[in-house]
Structure formats: structure tokens, C-alpha cells
C-alpha positions, 0 to 999 in steps of 0.5 A: 485480506486486511480489513481497514475497518474501525477495529483495525484503526483502534488496534493499530492506534493502541499498538502505536501508543504502546510502542511510543511509550518505550521509544523516542520515535514517532510512528505514522502508519499509512494504509493505501488501497493502491499506490498507482492508478495503472489506468494504462493497464486497464485500457490495455486489458480492454483493448486485448479483450476487444481484439480477441472478440473481433477475432472470434466474430470474424472466424468463429463458425457461429454467425454474428450480425455485422451491425452489432459487432462494433457495439459488442466490441465496445461493450467488451472493451469497456467491461474488461477495462472497468473490471480490471481496474476495480478488481485488485487481484487482476491488476496485481497480476497485470502489473510487473513486479518492478513497476509495483515496487516503483509505485510503492516507493514513490507513494511512500516517499510522498506520504513521508512528506504529506504526513509531516513525518520529517517535522517531528522534534529531533527528526525521530519520525518513522513512516510505515506505509502499506499498499494493499493492491501491491501487497508491499510495505515500506518503513521510512525512518527520519534521520534522527532514527536512522542515525541510531538504528542500522538500516539492515536491522529495519530491512530484516524485519518480517512483515505480514498484513494478511490481517490486523493481528499480523500487522500488529505483530510486525509493529511490535517487532519494530517497536522492540528494535526502536526501544532498544536503539532509541529508548524513551527518555521519559515522558514525551509529547505525542507530536503526531496522532497515533491513528492510522491514515487510511486512503482508498 
């Protein structure tokens, strides 16, 4: 599991700095804990748990005190809803693949504008958006990059963010593509901070 600690930030910042020395592109790395709230799925999990608890209370051979059944069901609902929301691996299995992909697409597009990736000189920004709960990554180039780098090449890049080293290797592979198709034209101003943006 990727740990977004200070060592991670330092490693990503250093990698982005090395890459930007070889290309005109400006990289922005955003790491998000999750791209959607999925609150409805947490509530649904709590409702299902409470319904199952009611079935057990009604039909199990054990004797349950009737006055405590509503309290037990409410506690069961609240506990399961809370746990499913707090445990990423649970939510990862509750949400459908299509929904997770849609949430990541939406959040990545929002981050592209929130981080002003589109505001670089010559429109040369590239957003690398990682969503940890969904275990997905998006690479969004601005028009100044997509005009030089065929989209198929960016889509063919292999990414893993099991740990910091894996992510850095992915960044370096992206850097090789960018330096080949959009090489540096000499000393350029660093328009955007190289440090990754980390959102819970």
C-alpha cells in the first residue's frame, strides 16, 4: 500500500524535478485518498446488516429480548455503515468497476482545473492523478503536450503505485516519453511546484 509520508513527497518531488529538466512539460502529481464519497453504499451496507440482524432475531433458536432488538439493530446498522466507510478495501469491493472509473475520471478532470494545469505557458502541463481507494491512475495532458505526444503512447504506459519506488518508475517512464517527443529547449522557468498534492 502506498504511504503518502514525507519520504514519498520528497521522492516524487525529486523525480518530477529530474523529468522537468529534460522536457518542456510541467508535471503535477495529485494523490487522493478516494475520488468519491460512496456514502450511499455505506448506508446500504448498514441497512443490509440490520435486515440480516432482524432475520436472525426473528428466526434464530436463541431467545432475544424484544425490547432490545431495535437498539441492537440500530447499533448494527451504525457500526457496519461506519466500518464500511472507514475501510477502503471494503468500499473498493462494494463499488462497481464502472462507478469507480467514473468517479476517478470526474475527480481527475476537476483536479486538472483546480491545480491550474491548464494555465502553464504553452499549455504544457500534465496531470498525474492517483486515487488510492479506487486503485486507479489518470494521466491528463494539456493541448501543448497532446499535440506532440500521441495519446496511444500515454495510454500504453504501465503504472503501479504499490509503493513509492513503483510510482517513481512510472513517472520516469512518462518522463522518457515526454523528453523524446517534447524535449527541453534549454533553461526553463519552473512554473508549478514539483511537490505532490496529497488529499485525504
